[in-house]
C-alpha positions, 0 to 999 in steps of 0.5 A, spaced: 505 522 528 501 523 522 504 524 517 509 518 518 503 513 519 500 516 513 508 513 509 507 507 513 500 505 511 502 507 504 508 503 505 505 497 507 499 497 503 504 497 497 508 491 501 501 487 503 498 486 497 501 488 490 499 483 486 493 487 487 495 493 484 499 488 478 493 484 477 488 487 472 480 488 475 476 482 472 
């Protein structure tokens, strides 16, 4: 359960705010 939740959370974060990863801070 924990491993599955972690994977879903990681994927969810990447899909939820993909622009934040590509957008330069500042």
